[in-house]
C-alpha positions in Angstrom: 0.0 0.0 0.0 1.4 3.4 -1.0 1.7 6.4 1.2 -1.0 9.1 0.9 -0.2 12.8 1.5 -2.3 15.8 2.2 -0.5 18.5 0.2 -1.2 22.3 0.6 -0.1 24.6 -2.2 0.2 28.3 -1.3 -1.3 30.3 -4.3 -1.8 34.0 -4.9 -3.9 35.9 -7.4 -1.8 38.6 -8.9 -2.2 41.4 -11.5 -1.3 40.3 -15.0 1.7 42.5 -15.9 2.2 41.3 -19.4 0.2 44.2 -21.0 0.7 47.1 -18.7 -1.0 50.3 -20.0 -0.9 53.9 -18.8 -3.6 53.3 -16.1 -1.6 50.5 -14.5 -0.2 52.7 -11.7 -2.0 55.0 -9.3 -0.8 58.5 -8.5 0.7 57.2 -5.2 2.9 54.7 -7.1 1.0 51.6 -6.2 -0.4 49.1 -8.7 -4.0 49.9 -9.9 -5.3 46.4 -9.6 -8.7 47.4 -11.0 -7.0 48.3 -14.3 -5.2 44.9 -14.8 -6.7 41.5 -15.1 -5.9 39.0 -12.3 -4.1 35.7 -12.9 -2.8 32.7 -11.0 0.7 33.7 -10.0 3.0 31.8 -12.4 5.5 30.7 -9.7 2.6 29.3 -7.6 1.4 27.4 -10.7 4.8 25.7 -10.7 4.1 24.7 -7.1 0.7 23.3 -8.0 2.2 21.3 -10.9 4.7 19.7 -8.4 1.9 18.9 -6.0 -0.1 17.3 -8.8 2.9 15.2 -9.7 3.1 13.9 -6.1 -0.6 13.2 -6.2 -0.1 11.1 -9.3 2.9 9.3 -7.8 1.1 8.6 -4.5 -2.5 7.6 -5.3 -5.1 8.7 -2.7 -3.1 11.9 -2.0 -5.0 15.2 -1.7 -4.0 18.6 -3.1 -5.5 21.7 -1.5 -4.9 25.3 -2.6 -4.6 28.0 0.1 -4.9 31.6 -0.9 -5.6 34.9 0.8 -7.3 37.9 -0.8 -10.6 39.4 -1.8 -13.6 37.2 -2.9 -12.4 37.3 -6.5 -9.2 35.4 -5.5 -11.5 32.3 -5.4 -10.7 32.1 -9.1 -7.3 30.7 -8.2 -9.0 27.8 -6.4 -11.3 27.2 -9.4 -8.4 27.2 -11.7 -6.7 24.7 -9.4 -9.7 22.5 -9.6 -9.6 22.5 -13.4 -6.0 21.4 -13.2 -6.6 18.6 -10.7 -6.6 20.0 -7.2 -9.1 18.5 -4.8 -10.1 21.6 -2.9 -9.1 25.0 -1.6 -9.4 27.5 1.1 -9.8 31.2 0.6 -8.9 33.5 3.5 -10.7 36.7 3.0 -11.4 39.7 5.2 -11.2 43.4 4.6 -8.7 43.5 7.4 -6.2 41.6 5.2 -6.2 44.5 2.6 -2.6 45.8 2.3 -1.2 43.0 4.5 2.6 42.9 4.4 4.5 39.6 4.2 4.6 39.2 8.0 0.8 39.5 8.3 0.2 37.3 5.3 2.5 34.6 6.5 0.9 34.7 9.9 -2.6 34.2 8.5 -1.5 31.5 6.1 0.4 29.6 8.9 -2.6 29.7 11.2 -4.8 28.2 8.4 -2.1 25.5 7.7 -2.1 24.5 11.3 -5.8 23.9 11.1 -5.5 21.9 7.8 -2.6 19.9 9.2 -1.0 18.9 5.9 1.9 16.5 5.4 3.5 18.6 2.7 3.4 22.4 2.0 4.6 23.7 -1.4 5.0 27.4 -2.2 6.2 29.2 -5.3 9.4 31.1 -5.2 7.8 34.6 -5.2 4.8 36.5 -6.5 5.2 38.6 -9.6 3.5 41.6 -7.9 6.3 42.0 -5.4 10.0 41.2 -5.2 10.3 40.0 -1.6 10.1 36.2 -1.9 9.4 36.2 1.8 6.0 34.6 2.4 7.0 31.0 1.9 10.1 31.2 4.1 8.1 33.2 6.8 5.4 30.5 6.8 8.0 27.8 7.2 9.5 29.7 10.1 6.1 30.1 11.8 5.4 26.3 11.5 8.7 25.2 13.2 
């Protein structure tokens, strides 16, 4: 009998920066998310693909997406379903708006503790920032 794993993939919905127009930035220098379509962060898609490979290798394993954002971020979970994920969790609250990496990693780590997975996979970084901190910060909080 083969081992089964519960795998959590951290995923983020990000602005699609491939076709940035003049309305892409607000006067304060922040991204105008309303002017750009939202996509599944490409680095997180790599994490999902790796999780799905593990699911294929270990039959009976389960892949869950974990994302944080406004209600529209549920699209990341839907896209994950289409690709083979078994479920997903969306953490959403107005209080999360503008959360930095510390707050984001705290919220995600609390959810991960409740889900209690065997494996957690995160993409290297989100394309809407250059910190690459959420994955490592989540790992640190789960020690």
